[in-house]
Every structure is written in C-alpha cells, then in structure tokens.
TIVOFI-687601 format. One record per residue (C-alpha): x, y, z. Coordinates in steps of 0.2 Angstrom, whole numbers, plus 2048, in hexadecimal, padded with zeros to 3 digits. Layout:
REM TIVOFI-687601
XYZ ...
REM end
This chain:
REM TIVOFI-687601
82E7927F4 83B792801 84D78F7FC 84B7907E9 85A7957E0 8587A37D3 8627AD7C8 85E7C07C5 8607C87B4 8607DB7B6 8657EA7AB 86E7F27BA 8717ED7CD 8617EF7D6 8617EB7E9 84E7ED7E9 84B7DF7DD 8577D47E7 84D7D87F6 83D7D37ED 8457C27E9 84B7C07FB 83A7C4802 8347B47FA 8437AB801 84B7A87F0 85D7A67F1 8657B17E3 8757A77DE 87A7B37CF 8757C47C8 8787C77B6 8787D97B0 8767DE79E 8767ED792 86E7E8782 85B7E5781 8547D9774 8427D976E 8437C676D 84A7C177E 84A7D2788 85D7CF789 86A7CD77B 8707BD773 8817BE77B 87A7BF78D 86D7B1789 87B7A6785 8857AB795 8767A679F 873796796 88679179A 8837957AC 87378A7AD 87D77B7A6 88877A7B6 87C7817C3 86C77C7CB 85F78A7C9 84C7897CC 84679A7C5 84C7A97BB 8477BB7C1 8477C97B4 8487DB7BB 83D7E27AE 82C7E07A5 82C7D2799 8217D2789 8187C1788 8227BC779 8327C0782 82C7B6791 8287A7786 8397A877D 8437A878D 83979A795 83B790785 84E793783 853792795 84778479A 84378C7AB 8357967B2 8377A97AF 8307B67BA 8317C97B5 8307D77C2 81D7D87C2 81A7C57C3 8277C47D2 81D7D27DB 80D7C87D8 8157B87DF 81A7C27EF 8087C87F0 8017B67EE 80D7B17FC 8077BE808 7F47BD804 7EB7B5813 7DA7BC812 7CD7B9805 7CE7CB7FF 7E17CA7FD 7E07BA7F4 7D27C17E8 7DD7D07E5 7EC7C67E1 7E27BA7D6 7DC7C97CC 7ED7D07CA 7F47BF7C4 7E67BC7B8 7E87CD7B0 7FA7C97AE 7F67B97A6 7EC7C1798 7FA7C778C 8037B6790 7F37AC78B 7F27B777B 8047B2777 8007A077A 7F17A176E 7FC7AA761 80979C762 7FD78E762 7F5795752 80679674A 80A784750 81978A75A 81378576B 810773772 80077977A 7FA77F78B 7F7771798 7FA76478B 7ED76C780 7EE776770 7E678676A 7D478176F 7D977E781 7E278F782 7D379877B 7C878F788 7D3794796 7D47A6790 7C17A7791 7C179F7A2 7CE7AC7A8 7C37BA7A1 7B47B47AA 7BE7B17BB 7C47C37BA 7B27CA7B8 7AD7BF7C7 7BB7C57D2 7B87D77CD 7A67D57D3 7AB7CD7E3 7B87DB7E6 7AB7E87E2 7A17E17F1 7B07E37FC 7B27F57F6 7A07F97FA 7A17F080B 7B07FB80F 7A880A809 799807814 7A4804823 7AD815820 79C81E81F 79781682F 7A781B838 7A582D831 79382D838 79A827849 7A6836849 7B682C844 7C483383A 7D0827830 7E282882E 7EB81D821 7FD818822 804818810 815817809 82280C800 8237FA805 82E7F6814 82E80881A 82780382C 814805829 80F7F5833 81B7FA841 81380C842 802804842 8067F9851 80E80885A 7FF813857 7F180685A 7F97FB867 7F27ED85D 7FB7DC85B 8007E0849 80D7D4841 81D7DE83D 8287D6830 8387DC828 8327D7816 82A7DE808 8177DF806 8137D8817 8027E1817 7F67DD808 7E57E1810 7E37F181A 7E17EF82D 7D87FD837 7D880084A 7D680F855 7E581A85A 7E981586B 7E982087B 7E082F874 7CE834876 7CC83A864 7C282E859 7D182B84D 7D381B843 7E481583C 7E580A82D 7F4800827 7F57FE814 7FE7F4806 80F7FB802 8148047F2 8227FF7E6 8288077D6 8238037C4 8137FA7C8 8077FA7B9 7F68027BB 7ED7F17B9 7F77EA7C8 7F37FA7D3 7E07F87CD 7E07E67D3 7E27ED7E5 7D67FB7E4 7CB7F57F2 7DA7F67FE 7E18077F6 7D080F7F9 7D480F80B 7E281B807 7DA8267FB 7CA829806 7D382B816 7D283C81F 7E583C821 7F2832818 802830822 81082E814 81D82481D 82F825816 83E81B81A 84B827820 85981B81F 85981A80C 867823802 8618347FA 85E82D7E9 85481E7EF 84B82A7FB 8468357ED 8418277E1 8358207EE 82D8307F2 82A8337DF 8228217DE 8178257EE 8118357E6 80E82E7D5 8028217DD 7FA82E7E8 7F883A7DA 7E68427DA 7E68427ED 7E58537F5 7F78567FC 7F086080B 7EA850812 7FB847810 806847820 81884381C 821838829 834833829 836823832 845819839 84C827844 85381A84F 85E813841 86782383E 86282E82F 86F836823 86C84681A 85D849825 85C85C822 85C85880F 84E84B811 84385681B 84686480D 8418587FF 830853808 82D86480E 82E86B7FC 82285D7F5 81685C803 819864814 825863822 827851828 82684A839 83683F83D 832830847 83781E84C 82981284B 835806853 83880F863 82A81B863 83582B862 82B83B85D 81A83185C 81283E867 81784B85A 80F84084C 7FE83F856 7FE852859 800855846 7F2849842 7E685184E 7EB862848 7E885D836 7D785683B 7D2868841 7CC865852 7CE877855 7BD87E852 7B9887862 7A888B86B 7A389487A 792890881 78789788F 77888D893 76A8908A0 76C8858AF 75B87D8AD 75E87789B 764865899 776867892 77C855895 779850883 78485E87D 79185A88B 791848886 79484C874 7A2857878 7AB84A883 7A983D875 7AE848866 7B885786C 7C285F87A 7BA869889 7C587888D 7BB87F89B 7AB87A8A4 7A28848B1 79187F8B9 78888C8C3 7788968C0 77D8938AE 7878868A5 79788D89D 7A0881890 7AF886886 7B587887A 7BE87386A 7B786785E 7BA86184C 7B286C83F 7A985D838 79D85E846 79A871845 78986F83E 78286384B 78A86D859 78387D854 771876852 77386F864 77987F86B 76C889863 75F87E86A 76687F87C 76889287B 756895876 
REM end
C-alpha cells in the first residue's frame, strides 16, 4: 500500500482522519470539504462534479471518505468516480489488516471485514436483481447469493475459533489468579503511548511505533524490578465512532481490559483541551460498565510539555480520580505510578503473629515472602512476624495462622 495517492472527502477538517490515512503510508494529495449531504452519494452533486474534474487531471489510487457510507452510497460513488472508495470504518479495518501478525489478530480482522461486507453484499444482490449491476466477480445474482452464504458460514467458523481463544485466555487468567498474580491492563486512545509504557514497566523488548494501532493483540509481562506478583498487559487502542459490531470483533482482546484487576487509562497530555476531552469521552464510552474504582487515570508525555495541565488534571479528577502524570519515554514519575498500582491492589492487610518456637513456621514465612511484605521478624523462644499482604489471601493466611497458633 506504500506510496498510494489518495484524496480525502470530509465534512470538516479532521487531523485524526489524515493520521489514519498516513498510518497506511497513503499520500494525501487533496482534501475536499463539503457542507451538503446527499442520500444518493453522501456528498452533494456539485461537490461530486468538482471531484470528477480533479480526477480528470490527477493520478489518484483511492478515495477516502471521512464518514460511514451506506452500501448504496458506496456503490454509487465507486460507479461514478471509477475508483476504490474507503469510508472511515473500512479504512480502520485496512489498518488493522496491515498490523495483524498473529493468527488471533488476523481472525479478528477477517471477522470485522466480513461483517462490514454483509450490507454491501445485500446491496449487490439488490442491484443484481434489478439488473443494475454487472455482477460480482464476473458473475450475476446467483454468484453473489452463493458468496453471501460463504461469508455467513465463515463468520460462524471464525466466531467459534475466537471463542476457543477467549476460553484459553480465561483459563490463563484463572491460573494466574490461583498463583497469586494480579493483572493491570493499559488501555486508552490509539497512539497515547501504551506500548512505550508497557516497555518501561516490563523491561520487555516491546516494539514502540509512532503510528496508530501498533498493538492489535494483547501482550502480558510481569512488572519489572518489584517483588509483587503483578502482570501488565498492553491492549488495542481506542478510537472514536467505532460501531458495536467492530468492537465486538475484538472481544477476545478487549476482555483483557474488562477482566483486569486495574485498568490504567492512559491519556495523551499534549492534545489540545477539546481533543483531550473528546478522547476521554470515547475511552469512557468503550469502558462503560467497568467499575470506575478500578480505573487508574494516567496523563502521559510530560517530557513533551503539557499545556493547561491543571485543567486536564481537573477534568480527569472529576470523571475518575486524581491522575498520575508521567513520561513513558523518560520514566519520569514511574515510581509514583507503581505506588498507586500497589495501593489500589490493597497490599495493606496487616497481621501480627506469635508462634511457639517448636512449630514449623517456614511455610508461612515462605508464603509471606512470595506474596506480601514482612515488616518485622524476630526469632527467639517464640517467632514474631508482622507483615502486610493482599486481602485476596486473607482466608488462606488466617487458616494457616490458626493452625500454627494451636
């Protein structure tokens, strides 16, 4: 796709849409704005003629529409302009397809693409029955009908495969929980610095790219340089105006966010106030239904300089809680972030234990070393242990203490 020349048709200037195009290495050679919508072509007849005139004298490979086309509008535009037309959703799917490297990512992208095709196929069938369409893949109504059935069967098959992936992920999460691990998911708008934060916290060799949707399948690693059993997960980025069916196609990945013990909501602090607020509203819309007490807001890119920082802190504080301000690039304030994570995971259940010297306390001590923090340890005629541990382990600890104190 590299180097393809495109024109953009948009109701208003939209830098994010241009960034989407650039992230596929498209070269935007002209942006057409319009005011009047048309049920037939999405844009008015006057704008359509203006674009046709431009195409007569310029080499263009694709046309990008900043909006959601009805299947009839898509058909009419491609027929009249003679070029491939991608609306906003189709462009995002193309980006997903370009980024998909694993089997799971490719399945999710294929599911999204096929779901997108269904209304288009229905339009082809409708046109073929009216005799208005030359046919699909050199065929006619019968071929389109057959392809439609194939698409439906393939969607069913992909859903079954992704359900297996979902169950495998769920079992892994349960196993981690049984072994005392907590999960922290990094969520947020695309290109907010999630992969860079993942790399900083885990020490893993995560690929960090300054482009949209560089992560499609979640990656999980242990937080580096701390004794606590805390896992960090990088997840797919959010973007505004995604239809529910497209979000649903990535459910296997998004579950890593919804089922995490803590969600770091990472926000780009360098955005202007309007963009900042719009992205937060998008984030919260996708995260609706999640208990807000487990969302940890984090403002990123402190190194780049953040305008209106007090106002941005106020906005997040009102909607969630006081944010941590960090630089995932330089590591500034990363210790504060880790402290907030540990505080939210409630490692503050405190116990004081006195055990007779002849009892075997090493099992208890080993468990505390693995899962908690020893505050004070004295070994004399009796063993004195003062420690803090996560409340998740209270039941097990109390049974063990009761047994040792008998």
